[in-house]
C-alpha positions in Angstrom: 261.4 128.1 81.8 257.8 127.0 82.6 257.9 123.3 83.8 255.4 122.1 81.2 257.6 123.5 78.5 260.8 121.6 79.5 261.8 119.3 76.6 262.3 116.3 78.9 258.6 116.3 79.7 257.5 115.7 76.1 259.4 112.4 76.2 257.6 111.1 79.3 254.0 112.2 78.3 253.1 108.7 77.0 254.2 107.2 80.4 252.2 109.8 82.4 249.2 109.1 80.2 249.6 105.3 80.4 249.5 105.4 84.2 246.6 107.9 84.3 248.7 110.6 85.9 248.6 114.4 85.5 251.6 116.6 84.9 251.8 119.4 87.6 253.8 122.6 87.4 256.5 122.8 90.1 254.8 125.6 91.9 251.6 123.6 92.3 253.1 120.4 93.8 251.2 118.9 96.7 252.0 116.0 99.1 251.8 112.7 97.3 252.9 114.1 93.9 256.0 112.6 92.4 258.6 115.3 91.8 260.6 115.3 88.5 264.1 116.7 88.8 266.6 117.7 86.1 270.1 118.7 87.3 268.9 118.9 90.9 266.0 121.3 90.1 262.3 120.2 90.4 260.8 121.1 87.0 257.4 119.5 87.5 255.6 116.6 89.2 253.3 113.8 88.4 250.0 113.5 90.3 249.1 109.9 90.3 245.5 108.9 89.8 243.3 107.7 92.7 243.0 104.0 93.1 239.4 104.2 92.2 239.1 103.2 88.5 242.6 101.6 88.5 241.2 98.2 87.2 239.3 99.9 84.4 242.4 101.8 83.4 244.4 98.5 83.4 241.7 96.8 81.3 241.6 99.7 78.8 245.4 99.5 78.5 245.4 95.7 77.9 242.6 96.1 75.3 244.6 98.8 73.5 247.7 96.6 73.6 245.9 93.6 72.3 243.8 95.5 69.8 240.3 94.5 70.9 237.8 94.4 73.7 238.4 91.6 76.2 235.1 90.0 75.3 236.1 89.8 71.6 239.4 88.1 72.2 240.1 84.4 71.3 240.6 82.0 74.2 244.4 82.1 73.8 244.5 85.9 73.7 242.2 86.0 76.7 244.8 84.0 78.6 247.4 86.4 77.5 245.2 89.3 78.7 244.9 87.6 82.1 248.7 87.3 82.2 249.2 91.0 81.4 246.6 92.0 84.0 248.2 89.7 86.6 251.7 91.1 85.9 250.3 94.6 86.4 248.8 93.7 89.8 245.2 93.8 88.7 244.1 90.8 90.8 245.3 92.4 94.0 242.3 94.7 93.7 239.0 93.8 95.4 236.5 92.2 93.0 239.0 92.1 90.2 238.3 88.5 89.2 234.6 89.2 89.0 235.0 92.4 87.0 237.5 90.9 84.6 235.3 87.9 84.1 232.4 90.3 83.3 234.6 92.3 80.8 235.6 89.0 79.1 232.2 87.5 79.0 233.4 84.4 80.9 232.8 83.0 84.4 234.9 83.7 87.5 235.9 80.0 87.4 237.4 80.5 83.9 239.5 83.5 85.1 240.6 81.5 88.2 241.6 78.6 85.9 243.6 81.0 83.7 245.3 82.4 86.8 246.0 78.9 88.2 247.6 77.8 84.9 249.9 80.9 85.0 251.0 80.2 88.6 251.8 76.5 88.1 
C-alpha cells in the first residue's frame, strides 16, 4: 500500500497542515524527517518546515483561531492572542515582539505589557 494512501494519514492531515509540515512517502525519507510507524512499519514521514517563516505561520494560525487579523482584534482579544503566541513559543524567536506589534498595530511596549501581565 502506498504510504500516502494509508487510512491513518487522513486523520493526521490537519495536524501536518497546522504545523506547516509535508507528508513524505516512506521511500523518500531524509535525515530530519519524522517517521510515522504503524505496527512497526514506517508508512510515511513528516518533513517539518524550516524555521524561516515560523512566526508568520503562528500568527496566521492564531488569526484563524480567533477569526480576524490581529490588527482588527479588540484589546481583550489581542491579549488572548499574545497568550496563544506565547504558549506556542513565538516570543523565543528573534524580533518576534516587534513583528507581532506591527501585525497588531500596537507598540512594542504594549506587547511587552501584555506579556508581563501574563507572567505575573
